[in-house]
N, CA and C atoms as a LAMMPS dump frame, in Angstrom:
ITEM: TIMESTEP
0
ITEM: NUMBER OF ATOMS
582
ITEM: BOX BOUNDS ff ff ff
-5.0000000000000000e+02 5.0000000000000000e+02
-5.0000000000000000e+02 5.0000000000000000e+02
-5.0000000000000000e+02 5.0000000000000000e+02
ITEM: ATOMS id mol type element x y z
1 1 1 N 422.025 -50.001 -485.3
2 1 2 C 421.669 -48.987 -484.082
3 1 3 C 422.995 -47.911 -483.773
4 2 1 N 422.83 -46.934 -483.368
5 2 2 C 423.683 -46.206 -482.714
6 2 3 C 424.313 -46.469 -481.289
7 3 1 N 425.48 -46.181 -481.152
8 3 2 C 425.958 -46.214 -479.578
9 3 3 C 425.438 -45.208 -478.563
10 4 1 N 425.161 -44.946 -477.593
11 4 2 C 424.578 -44.017 -476.261
12 4 3 C 425.579 -43.184 -476.37
13 5 1 N 424.915 -42.02 -476.224
14 5 2 C 426.161 -40.913 -476.384
15 5 3 C 426.735 -40.072 -475.352
16 6 1 N 426.224 -40.837 -474.114
17 6 2 C 426.361 -40.35 -472.485
18 6 3 C 427.991 -40.914 -472.248
19 7 1 N 428.659 -40.979 -471.069
20 7 2 C 429.91 -41.368 -470.63
21 7 3 C 429.423 -41.667 -469.388
22 8 1 N 430.13 -42.988 -469.606
23 8 2 C 430.276 -43.393 -468.051
24 8 3 C 431.234 -42.935 -467.019
25 9 1 N 431.496 -43.442 -466.083
26 9 2 C 431.374 -42.726 -464.391
27 9 3 C 433.293 -42.399 -464.398
28 10 1 N 433.878 -43.855 -465.366
29 10 2 C 435.261 -43.781 -465.687
30 10 3 C 435.249 -42.581 -466.725
31 11 1 N 434.592 -42.024 -467.578
32 11 2 C 434.747 -40.444 -468.387
33 11 3 C 434.685 -41.546 -469.821
34 12 1 N 434.756 -42.802 -470.072
35 12 2 C 434.623 -43.24 -471.407
36 12 3 C 432.965 -43.265 -472.293
37 13 1 N 433.3 -43.727 -473.175
38 13 2 C 431.864 -43.087 -473.702
39 13 3 C 431.323 -44.586 -473.509
40 14 1 N 429.621 -44.521 -473.254
41 14 2 C 428.987 -45.557 -473.358
42 14 3 C 428.854 -46.908 -474.678
43 15 1 N 429.019 -48.237 -474.229
44 15 2 C 428.999 -49.157 -474.866
45 15 3 C 427.795 -49.035 -475.542
46 16 1 N 426.692 -48.962 -474.945
47 16 2 C 425.209 -49.176 -474.894
48 16 3 C 424.393 -49.072 -476.197
49 17 1 N 424.119 -49.673 -476.656
50 17 2 C 423.508 -49.06 -477.845
51 17 3 C 421.952 -48.431 -477.46
52 18 1 N 422.069 -47.183 -478.066
53 18 2 C 420.73 -46.738 -478.027
54 18 3 C 419.001 -46.427 -478.006
55 19 1 N 417.96 -46.555 -477.26
56 19 2 C 416.586 -46.539 -477.711
57 19 3 C 416.55 -46.177 -478.852
58 20 1 N 415.45 -46.52 -479.668
59 20 2 C 414.986 -45.986 -480.86
60 20 3 C 414.667 -44.488 -480.915
61 21 1 N 415.204 -43.892 -481.135
62 21 2 C 414.426 -42.451 -481.288
63 21 3 C 414.971 -41.276 -480.149
64 22 1 N 416.527 -41.903 -479.624
65 22 2 C 417.139 -40.999 -478.829
66 22 3 C 418.644 -41.457 -479.018
67 23 1 N 419.213 -40.582 -478.354
68 23 2 C 420.842 -40.576 -478.619
69 23 3 C 421.353 -41.358 -477.5
70 24 1 N 420.255 -41.851 -476.388
71 24 2 C 421.14 -42.764 -475.071
72 24 3 C 420.355 -43.608 -474.785
73 25 1 N 420.984 -44.511 -473.968
74 25 2 C 420.958 -46.154 -473.711
75 25 3 C 419.792 -46.008 -472.606
76 26 1 N 418.58 -46.803 -472.545
77 26 2 C 417.936 -47.075 -471.153
78 26 3 C 418.14 -46.577 -469.941
79 27 1 N 419.797 -46.735 -469.958
80 27 2 C 419.885 -46.745 -468.743
81 27 3 C 421.024 -44.762 -467.953
82 28 1 N 420.76 -44.325 -469.177
83 28 2 C 421.328 -42.87 -469.677
84 28 3 C 420.217 -42.061 -469.849
85 29 1 N 418.675 -42.589 -469.472
86 29 2 C 417.665 -41.297 -470.14
87 29 3 C 416.986 -41.688 -471.27
88 30 1 N 417.383 -42.842 -472.088
89 30 2 C 416.656 -42.768 -473.491
90 30 3 C 415.038 -43.177 -473.379
91 31 1 N 414.792 -43.795 -471.9
92 31 2 C 413.35 -44.152 -472.235
93 31 3 C 412.61 -43.068 -471.406
94 32 1 N 413.328 -42.246 -470.465
95 32 2 C 412.603 -40.986 -470.16
96 32 3 C 411.684 -40.307 -470.932
97 33 1 N 410.883 -39.45 -471.03
98 33 2 C 409.875 -39.093 -471.8
99 33 3 C 410.05 -37.649 -471.567
100 34 1 N 410.31 -37.371 -470.091
101 34 2 C 410.747 -36.029 -469.679
102 34 3 C 409.275 -35.159 -469.457
103 35 1 N 409.613 -33.861 -468.69
104 35 2 C 408.018 -33.55 -468.162
105 35 3 C 406.862 -33.19 -469.122
106 36 1 N 405.96 -33.607 -468.495
107 36 2 C 404.372 -33.635 -469.789
108 36 3 C 404.554 -32.019 -470.333
109 37 1 N 404.613 -31.081 -469.327
110 37 2 C 404.536 -29.737 -469.665
111 37 3 C 405.355 -28.617 -468.578
112 38 1 N 405.647 -27.804 -469.384
113 38 2 C 406.647 -26.84 -468.772
114 38 3 C 405.967 -26.484 -467.122
115 39 1 N 405.052 -26.989 -466.824
116 39 2 C 405.509 -27.302 -464.938
117 39 3 C 405.623 -28.32 -464.159
118 40 1 N 406.206 -29.521 -465.164
119 40 2 C 407.184 -30.755 -464.931
120 40 3 C 406.009 -32.167 -464.384
121 41 1 N 406.783 -32.477 -463.023
122 41 2 C 405.863 -33.556 -462.753
123 41 3 C 404.508 -33.211 -462.29
124 42 1 N 403.309 -33.352 -462.347
125 42 2 C 402.373 -33.308 -461.645
126 42 3 C 402.008 -33.982 -460.433
127 43 1 N 402.612 -34.978 -460.438
128 43 2 C 402.779 -36.155 -459.489
129 43 3 C 403.549 -35.93 -458.215
130 44 1 N 404.729 -34.684 -458.431
131 44 2 C 405.555 -34.565 -457.764
132 44 3 C 404.722 -34.339 -456.22
133 45 1 N 405.479 -34.686 -455.326
134 45 2 C 404.808 -34.065 -453.938
135 45 3 C 405.438 -32.333 -453.873
136 46 1 N 403.991 -32.164 -453.344
137 46 2 C 404.172 -30.784 -452.523
138 46 3 C 404.125 -30.293 -451.794
139 47 1 N 404.422 -29.364 -450.866
140 47 2 C 404.175 -28.96 -449.908
141 47 3 C 403.1 -28.741 -449.622
142 48 1 N 402.179 -28.746 -448.746
143 48 2 C 400.634 -28.755 -448.153
144 48 3 C 399.925 -29.9 -448.186
145 49 1 N 398.577 -29.909 -447.944
146 49 2 C 397.698 -31.067 -447.834
147 49 3 C 397.577 -31.084 -449.464
148 50 1 N 396.971 -32.361 -449.745
149 50 2 C 396.371 -33.13 -450.677
150 50 3 C 395.359 -31.944 -450.983
151 51 1 N 394.511 -31.401 -450.542
152 51 2 C 393.446 -30.468 -451.073
153 51 3 C 393.907 -28.434 -451.036
154 52 1 N 395.335 -28.629 -450.976
155 52 2 C 395.852 -27.379 -451.118
156 52 3 C 395.495 -26.554 -452.402
157 53 1 N 395.841 -27.474 -453.758
158 53 2 C 395.462 -27.223 -455.04
159 53 3 C 394.355 -26.411 -454.931
160 54 1 N 393.015 -27.268 -454.346
161 54 2 C 392.167 -26.567 -454.163
162 54 3 C 391.629 -24.804 -453.509
163 55 1 N 392.58 -24.045 -452.924
164 55 2 C 392.495 -23.265 -452.148
165 55 3 C 392.858 -21.689 -452.764
166 56 1 N 392.496 -21.009 -452.656
167 56 2 C 392.267 -19.822 -453.232
168 56 3 C 393.94 -18.823 -452.466
169 57 1 N 394.88 -18.289 -453.133
170 57 2 C 395.991 -17.561 -452.26
171 57 3 C 395.931 -17.481 -450.951
172 58 1 N 394.324 -16.147 -450.708
173 58 2 C 394.232 -15.87 -449.735
174 58 3 C 393.707 -17.616 -448.714
175 59 1 N 392.891 -18.295 -449.258
176 59 2 C 392.909 -19.407 -448.094
177 59 3 C 394.485 -20.014 -448.12
178 60 1 N 395.212 -20.271 -448.69
179 60 2 C 396.442 -20.799 -448.627
180 60 3 C 397.241 -20.368 -446.89
181 61 1 N 397.383 -18.928 -447.519
182 61 2 C 397.68 -18.014 -446.731
183 61 3 C 397.2 -18.482 -445.483
184 62 1 N 396.214 -18.153 -444.794
185 62 2 C 395.607 -18.705 -443.846
186 62 3 C 395.778 -19.704 -443.6
187 63 1 N 395.82 -20.889 -444.15
188 63 2 C 396.349 -22.328 -443.911
189 63 3 C 397.212 -22.626 -443.482
190 64 1 N 398.101 -21.579 -444.07
191 64 2 C 399.736 -21.743 -443.217
192 64 3 C 399.707 -21.443 -441.934
193 65 1 N 398.565 -20.246 -441.782
194 65 2 C 399.404 -19.53 -440.307
195 65 3 C 398.175 -19.588 -439.111
196 66 1 N 397.699 -21.131 -439.295
197 66 2 C 396.325 -22.091 -438.434
198 66 3 C 396.979 -22.952 -438.074
199 67 1 N 396.852 -22.661 -436.617
200 67 2 C 397.569 -24.076 -435.838
201 67 3 C 397.18 -25.066 -435.631
202 68 1 N 398.36 -26.234 -435.848
203 68 2 C 397.666 -27.412 -435.945
204 68 3 C 397.585 -27.901 -434.422
205 69 1 N 396.639 -29.28 -434.361
206 69 2 C 396.816 -29.936 -433.161
207 69 3 C 396.222 -29.049 -431.949
208 70 1 N 395.066 -28.102 -432.521
209 70 2 C 394.422 -27.112 -431.197
210 70 3 C 393.031 -27.743 -431.797
211 71 1 N 392.673 -28.373 -430.836
212 71 2 C 391.044 -28.693 -430.938
213 71 3 C 389.598 -28.152 -430.765
214 72 1 N 390.406 -26.889 -429.748
215 72 2 C 389.655 -26.209 -429.458
216 72 3 C 389.052 -24.708 -430.267
217 73 1 N 389.824 -24.388 -431.216
218 73 2 C 389.547 -23.794 -432.621
219 73 3 C 388.253 -24.765 -433.363
220 74 1 N 388.188 -25.765 -433.392
221 74 2 C 388.157 -26.311 -434.458
222 74 3 C 386.486 -26.626 -433.476
223 75 1 N 386.873 -26.519 -432.455
224 75 2 C 384.986 -27.156 -431.558
225 75 3 C 384.107 -25.77 -431.625
226 76 1 N 385.175 -24.632 -431.3
227 76 2 C 384.35 -23.15 -431.348
228 76 3 C 383.811 -22.921 -433.053
229 77 1 N 384.349 -23.558 -433.864
230 77 2 C 383.834 -23.099 -434.94
231 77 3 C 382.648 -23.815 -435.729
232 78 1 N 382.871 -25.261 -435.382
233 78 2 C 381.404 -25.998 -435.152
234 78 3 C 380.402 -25.701 -434.173
235 79 1 N 380.6 -25.452 -433.133
236 79 2 C 379.489 -24.664 -432.291
237 79 3 C 378.856 -23.604 -433.179
238 80 1 N 379.644 -22.561 -433.59
239 80 2 C 379.015 -21.318 -434.161
240 80 3 C 378.295 -21.808 -435.067
241 81 1 N 378.758 -22.63 -435.764
242 81 2 C 378.187 -23.205 -437.348
243 81 3 C 376.763 -24.563 -436.755
244 82 1 N 377.001 -24.794 -435.64
245 82 2 C 375.465 -25.628 -434.417
246 82 3 C 374.292 -24.131 -434.598
247 83 1 N 375.016 -23.414 -433.823
248 83 2 C 374.284 -22.262 -433.385
249 83 3 C 373.515 -21.251 -434.654
250 84 1 N 374.222 -21.044 -435.962
251 84 2 C 373.573 -20.926 -437.459
252 84 3 C 372.318 -21.682 -437.818
253 85 1 N 372.497 -22.835 -438.038
254 85 2 C 372.218 -24.054 -438.567
255 85 3 C 370.568 -24.276 -437.975
256 86 1 N 370.83 -24.117 -436.554
257 86 2 C 369.912 -24.027 -435.321
258 86 3 C 368.777 -22.833 -435.914
259 87 1 N 369.642 -21.635 -436.044
260 87 2 C 368.394 -20.59 -436.306
261 87 3 C 368.396 -20.372 -437.682
262 88 1 N 368.781 -21.056 -438.554
263 88 2 C 367.788 -20.854 -439.692
264 88 3 C 366.659 -22.25 -439.671
265 89 1 N 367.099 -22.538 -438.839
266 89 2 C 366.129 -24.251 -438.501
267 89 3 C 364.859 -23.464 -438.083
268 90 1 N 364.917 -22.552 -437.219
269 90 2 C 363.89 -22.403 -436.34
270 90 3 C 362.69 -21.208 -437.514
271 91 1 N 364.06 -20.232 -438.098
272 91 2 C 363.523 -19.109 -439.307
273 91 3 C 362.865 -19.78 -439.922
274 92 1 N 363.483 -20.628 -441.216
275 92 2 C 362.975 -21.017 -441.858
276 92 3 C 361.692 -22.554 -441.887
277 93 1 N 362.729 -23.071 -441.091
278 93 2 C 361.716 -24.592 -440.871
279 93 3 C 361.564 -25.547 -442.258
280 94 1 N 359.968 -25.464 -442.562
281 94 2 C 360.449 -26.294 -443.737
282 94 3 C 359.867 -25.67 -445.013
283 95 1 N 360.353 -24.453 -445.864
284 95 2 C 359.763 -23.521 -446.298
285 95 3 C 361.113 -23.721 -447.1
286 96 1 N 360.292 -23.488 -448.47
287 96 2 C 361.235 -23.797 -449.778
288 96 3 C 362.658 -22.4 -450.224
289 97 1 N 363.553 -22.588 -450.289
290 97 2 C 365.053 -21.957 -449.78
291 97 3 C 365.226 -21.757 -451.573
292 98 1 N 365.517 -20.89 -452.235
293 98 2 C 366.236 -20.677 -453.409
294 98 3 C 367.414 -21.188 -453.058
295 99 1 N 367.889 -22.639 -453.935
296 99 2 C 369.31 -22.911 -454.456
297 99 3 C 370.162 -22.394 -455.308
298 100 1 N 369.372 -21.689 -456.287
299 100 2 C 370.404 -21.091 -457.61
300 100 3 C 369.146 -20.353 -458.595
301 101 1 N 369.709 -19.35 -459.467
302 101 2 C 368.815 -18.281 -460.044
303 101 3 C 369.334 -17.74 -461.232
304 102 1 N 368.846 -18.329 -462.288
305 102 2 C 369.593 -17.927 -463.593
306 102 3 C 368.631 -16.966 -464.172
307 103 1 N 369.296 -15.663 -464.941
308 103 2 C 368.625 -14.739 -465.569
309 103 3 C 369.109 -14.79 -467.509
310 104 1 N 367.868 -15.014 -468.081
311 104 2 C 367.963 -15.535 -469.747
312 104 3 C 367.44 -14.27 -470.09
313 105 1 N 367.362 -14.067 -471.081
314 105 2 C 366.61 -12.827 -471.76
315 105 3 C 365.395 -13.244 -472.788
316 106 1 N 364.222 -12.934 -472.775
317 106 2 C 363.382 -13.152 -473.21
318 106 3 C 363.08 -12.736 -475.316
319 107 1 N 363.278 -14.277 -475.649
320 107 2 C 363.303 -13.26 -476.736
321 107 3 C 361.989 -14.049 -477.913
322 108 1 N 361.316 -13.672 -478.292
323 108 2 C 359.979 -13.65 -479.547
324 108 3 C 360.481 -13.886 -481.113
325 109 1 N 360.47 -15.432 -481.542
326 109 2 C 360.78 -15.377 -483.169
327 109 3 C 362.281 -14.964 -483.398
328 110 1 N 363.575 -15.18 -482.208
329 110 2 C 364.849 -14.374 -482.238
330 110 3 C 365.349 -13.032 -482.148
331 111 1 N 364.14 -12.169 -481.516
332 111 2 C 364.239 -10.42 -481.368
333 111 3 C 364.208 -11.016 -480.373
334 112 1 N 364.789 -9.974 -479.435
335 112 2 C 365.183 -9.675 -478.184
336 112 3 C 364.126 -8.899 -477.495
337 113 1 N 362.905 -9.001 -476.62
338 113 2 C 361.743 -7.969 -475.9
339 113 3 C 362.473 -7.449 -475.259
340 114 1 N 363.489 -7.187 -474.227
341 114 2 C 363.546 -6.612 -473.624
342 114 3 C 363.494 -6.965 -472.039
343 115 1 N 362.582 -7.919 -472.069
344 115 2 C 362.06 -8.42 -470.901
345 115 3 C 363.529 -10.223 -470.427
346 116 1 N 363.292 -10.415 -469.157
347 116 2 C 364.091 -11.343 -469.049
348 116 3 C 363.419 -12.678 -468.232
349 117 1 N 364.134 -13.403 -468.583
350 117 2 C 363.434 -15.249 -467.412
351 117 3 C 363.996 -15.147 -466.501
352 118 1 N 363.498 -14.961 -465.517
353 118 2 C 364.149 -15.947 -464.228
354 118 3 C 363.74 -16.812 -463.731
355 119 1 N 365.141 -18.162 -464.08
356 119 2 C 364.508 -19.509 -463.449
357 119 3 C 365.527 -19.543 -462.468
358 120 1 N 364.396 -19.986 -460.995
359 120 2 C 364.755 -20.466 -459.862
360 120 3 C 364.833 -22.082 -459.532
361 121 1 N 365.617 -22.361 -459.056
362 121 2 C 365.501 -24.165 -458.154
363 121 3 C 365.719 -23.152 -457.041
364 122 1 N 364.338 -24.12 -456.491
365 122 2 C 364.109 -24.379 -454.986
366 122 3 C 364.148 -25.668 -454.473
367 123 1 N 364.237 -25.794 -453.406
368 123 2 C 364.606 -26.806 -452.345
369 123 3 C 363.861 -26.893 -450.349
370 124 1 N 363.787 -28.084 -450.152
371 124 2 C 363.548 -27.504 -448.719
372 124 3 C 364.738 -28.325 -448.251
373 125 1 N 365.622 -27.72 -447.244
374 125 2 C 366.647 -27.808 -446.753
375 125 3 C 366.222 -28.847 -445.488
376 126 1 N 366.952 -29.813 -445.424
377 126 2 C 367.122 -30.74 -444.149
378 126 3 C 367.904 -30.593 -443.107
379 127 1 N 367.546 -29.377 -442.133
380 127 2 C 368.156 -28.668 -441.25
381 127 3 C 368.496 -30.019 -439.668
382 128 1 N 367.569 -30.815 -439.791
383 128 2 C 367.72 -31.787 -438.658
384 128 3 C 369.052 -32.714 -438.879
385 129 1 N 369.09 -33.242 -439.956
386 129 2 C 370.476 -33.556 -440.439
387 129 3 C 371.668 -33.124 -440.729
388 130 1 N 371.372 -31.582 -440.423
389 130 2 C 372.72 -31.33 -440.43
390 130 3 C 373.138 -30.672 -439.044
391 131 1 N 371.815 -30.914 -438.159
392 131 2 C 372.152 -29.825 -436.497
393 131 3 C 373.002 -31.303 -436.063
394 132 1 N 371.862 -32.779 -436.38
395 132 2 C 372.832 -33.859 -436.014
396 132 3 C 374.261 -34.367 -436.168
397 133 1 N 374.577 -33.928 -437.328
398 133 2 C 375.805 -34.189 -438.2
399 133 3 C 376.758 -32.972 -436.914
400 134 1 N 376.788 -31.71 -436.944
401 134 2 C 377.198 -30.576 -436.538
402 134 3 C 376.987 -31.149 -434.872
403 135 1 N 376.173 -31.637 -434.438
404 135 2 C 376.1 -32.372 -432.971
405 135 3 C 377.194 -33.399 -432.626
406 136 1 N 377.337 -34.364 -433.535
407 136 2 C 378.027 -35.674 -433.398
408 136 3 C 379.589 -35.361 -433.416
409 137 1 N 379.618 -34.175 -434.648
410 137 2 C 380.824 -33.672 -434.494
411 137 3 C 381.819 -32.792 -433.311
412 138 1 N 380.699 -32.276 -432.727
413 138 2 C 381.064 -31.185 -431.632
414 138 3 C 381.643 -32.759 -430.545
415 139 1 N 380.638 -33.762 -430.455
416 139 2 C 380.926 -34.624 -429.734
417 139 3 C 382.294 -35.424 -429.799
418 140 1 N 382.207 -36.013 -430.847
419 140 2 C 383.893 -36.134 -431.432
420 140 3 C 384.959 -35.456 -430.997
421 141 1 N 384.958 -34.169 -430.806
422 141 2 C 385.679 -33.296 -431.334
423 141 3 C 385.878 -33.009 -429.426
424 142 1 N 384.769 -33.111 -428.216
425 142 2 C 384.821 -33.235 -427.139
426 142 3 C 385.478 -33.874 -427.161
427 143 1 N 385.135 -35.545 -427.209
428 143 2 C 386.018 -36.724 -427.098
429 143 3 C 387.847 -36.747 -427.337
430 144 1 N 387.881 -35.833 -428.285
431 144 2 C 389.171 -35.552 -428.611
432 144 3 C 390.088 -35.016 -427.844
433 145 1 N 389.277 -34.053 -427.632
434 145 2 C 390.148 -32.402 -426.62
435 145 3 C 390.158 -33.567 -425.299
436 146 1 N 389.372 -34.099 -424.766
437 146 2 C 389.163 -35.149 -423.327
438 146 3 C 390.348 -36.391 -423.56
439 147 1 N 390.639 -36.719 -424.122
440 147 2 C 391.762 -37.719 -424.528
441 147 3 C 393.306 -36.519 -424.271
442 148 1 N 393.049 -35.448 -424.873
443 148 2 C 394.575 -34.919 -425.222
444 148 3 C 395.022 -34.409 -424.144
445 149 1 N 393.679 -34.078 -423.102
446 149 2 C 394.072 -33.463 -421.847
447 149 3 C 394.319 -34.019 -420.882
448 150 1 N 393.751 -35.457 -421.195
449 150 2 C 394.154 -36.7 -420.409
450 150 3 C 395.522 -37.293 -420.427
451 151 1 N 396.163 -36.866 -421.863
452 151 2 C 396.968 -37.526 -421.67
453 151 3 C 398.41 -36.261 -421.495
454 152 1 N 397.805 -35.43 -421.82
455 152 2 C 398.951 -34.26 -421.363
456 152 3 C 399.042 -34.196 -419.59
457 153 1 N 397.298 -34.439 -418.688
458 153 2 C 398.245 -34.944 -417.684
459 153 3 C 399.024 -36.097 -417.124
460 154 1 N 398.359 -37.237 -417.944
461 154 2 C 399.598 -38.535 -417.531
462 154 3 C 401.063 -38.19 -418.056
463 155 1 N 401.46 -37.422 -418.862
464 155 2 C 403.026 -36.911 -419.196
465 155 3 C 402.912 -36.628 -417.99
466 156 1 N 402.57 -35.153 -417.737
467 156 2 C 402.576 -34.28 -416.649
468 156 3 C 402.915 -35.385 -415.061
469 157 1 N 402.264 -36.443 -415.097
470 157 2 C 402.324 -37.26 -413.772
471 157 3 C 403.229 -37.832 -413.69
472 158 1 N 403.402 -38.612 -415.034
473 158 2 C 405.107 -38.965 -415.161
474 158 3 C 406.61 -38.512 -414.768
475 159 1 N 406.444 -37.272 -415.418
476 159 2 C 407.262 -36.321 -415.592
477 159 3 C 407.428 -35.752 -413.708
478 160 1 N 406.785 -35.498 -413.207
479 160 2 C 406.876 -35.967 -411.472
480 160 3 C 407.424 -36.868 -410.965
481 161 1 N 406.934 -37.977 -411.248
482 161 2 C 407.268 -38.949 -410.598
483 161 3 C 409.078 -39.38 -410.45
484 162 1 N 409.211 -38.848 -412.337
485 162 2 C 410.736 -39.103 -412.827
486 162 3 C 411.46 -38.118 -411.606
487 163 1 N 411.048 -36.681 -411.655
488 163 2 C 411.918 -36.083 -410.426
489 163 3 C 411.763 -36.528 -408.883
490 164 1 N 410.264 -37.049 -408.868
491 164 2 C 410.6 -37.185 -407.323
492 164 3 C 411.216 -38.644 -407.03
493 165 1 N 411.532 -39.675 -408.165
494 165 2 C 412.525 -40.669 -407.911
495 165 3 C 413.954 -40.229 -407.693
496 166 1 N 414.059 -38.965 -409.058
497 166 2 C 415.808 -38.583 -408.651
498 166 3 C 416.211 -38.145 -407.442
499 167 1 N 415.147 -37.2 -406.451
500 167 2 C 415.34 -36.586 -405.62
501 167 3 C 415.57 -37.192 -404.524
502 168 1 N 414.542 -38.593 -404.411
503 168 2 C 414.72 -39.964 -403.286
504 168 3 C 416.181 -40.223 -403.525
505 169 1 N 416.388 -41.011 -404.581
506 169 2 C 417.941 -41.447 -404.534
507 169 3 C 419.203 -40.478 -404.79
508 170 1 N 418.84 -39.486 -404.229
509 170 2 C 420.275 -38.179 -404.6
510 170 3 C 420.367 -38.425 -403.511
511 171 1 N 422.111 -38.917 -403.209
512 171 2 C 422.484 -38.604 -402.152
513 171 3 C 423.089 -37.177 -402.09
514 172 1 N 422.986 -36.943 -400.353
515 172 2 C 422.722 -34.872 -400.324
516 172 3 C 424.347 -34.887 -400.104
517 173 1 N 425.121 -35.765 -400.043
518 173 2 C 426.257 -35.514 -399.893
519 173 3 C 426.969 -36.104 -401.625
520 174 1 N 426.747 -36.522 -402.421
521 174 2 C 426.82 -36.773 -403.868
522 174 3 C 427.195 -35.631 -404.482
523 175 1 N 427.068 -34.13 -403.954
524 175 2 C 427.58 -32.886 -404.75
525 175 3 C 429.091 -32.581 -404.96
526 176 1 N 430.122 -33.298 -404.265
527 176 2 C 431.125 -33.106 -404.367
528 176 3 C 431.927 -34.696 -404.929
529 177 1 N 432.378 -34.715 -405.553
530 177 2 C 433.005 -36.011 -405.767
531 177 3 C 433.632 -36.465 -404.768
532 178 1 N 434.122 -38.077 -404.406
533 178 2 C 435.077 -38.094 -403.354
534 178 3 C 435.933 -38.724 -404.071
535 179 1 N 437.397 -38.776 -403.516
536 179 2 C 438.454 -39.238 -404.559
537 179 3 C 438.449 -40.911 -404.483
538 180 1 N 438.664 -41.214 -404.575
539 180 2 C 438.812 -43.155 -405.089
540 180 3 C 440.022 -43.179 -404.852
541 181 1 N 440.582 -44.453 -404.253
542 181 2 C 442.28 -44.958 -404.599
543 181 3 C 441.872 -46.447 -405.625
544 182 1 N 442.46 -46.281 -406.64
545 182 2 C 442.957 -47.462 -407.241
546 182 3 C 444.316 -47.837 -407.025
547 183 1 N 444.088 -49.399 -407.123
548 183 2 C 445.311 -49.794 -406.562
549 183 3 C 445.412 -51.079 -407.955
550 184 1 N 446.485 -50.856 -408.979
551 184 2 C 446.559 -51.972 -410.056
552 184 3 C 447.722 -53.045 -409.745
553 185 1 N 447.648 -54.593 -409.835
554 185 2 C 448.368 -54.664 -409.245
555 185 3 C 448.658 -55.887 -410.382
556 186 1 N 450.131 -56.706 -410.79
557 186 2 C 450.373 -56.94 -411.744
558 186 3 C 451.268 -57.88 -411.509
559 187 1 N 450.625 -59.313 -411.615
560 187 2 C 451.248 -60.603 -411.221
561 187 3 C 451.584 -61.273 -412.618
562 188 1 N 452.708 -62.164 -412.281
563 188 2 C 453.319 -63.124 -413.53
564 188 3 C 453.016 -64.324 -413.245
565 189 1 N 452.127 -64.579 -413.747
566 189 2 C 450.577 -65.844 -414.122
567 189 3 C 452.246 -67.349 -414.577
568 190 1 N 453.192 -67.292 -414.621
569 190 2 C 454.166 -67.959 -414.866
570 190 3 C 454.612 -68.179 -413.561
571 191 1 N 454.903 -67.527 -412.58
572 191 2 C 455.807 -68.16 -411.664
573 191 3 C 454.593 -67.728 -410.257
574 192 1 N 454.486 -68.868 -409.785
575 192 2 C 452.979 -68.892 -408.897
576 192 3 C 453.442 -67.941 -407.406
577 193 1 N 454.87 -68.302 -407.08
578 193 2 C 454.978 -67.511 -406.021
579 193 3 C 454.967 -65.571 -405.833
580 194 1 N 454.946 -65.111 -406.962
581 194 2 C 455.126 -63.879 -406.853
582 194 3 C 454.06 -63.524 -406.525
């Protein structure tokens, strides 16, 4: 077995044996397989959320500009979605809706006829469930918003109480520091009369 080709911190060559198939010992990177591809470590932490790799470039720009911690925008969006769902439920009710549509050329004996066969997949959407889900989401957001407002009010009340106590404890004559006389007396402990 060959020796590791790395140098130690002192500058001397490493005296450990290299890992088979490598010129380095396991302490100096002999066991590392390196990045799996040109992009490097796929499991490395990246900025953004867990779902950022599924967003388009435009959506990533929008996501970066969205203000976090604001429940009002999410509440507005959910209410708009609820209004849309209610309108669709009113307009369509229990009618079939086209879910997907594909077009295939019609062939007879392997020869195209010039016509197309249209395949449609339809289903009745459950708008009641969607409305219930959105209503529950709005209720949850309203509760969160109320909790945030209450927390902000509590913080403001505590700050006002602190300022009030400071004002009560503050001495009006305390603006100018008064001189203090400090007397230091040194006595010899060996002489009791001193």
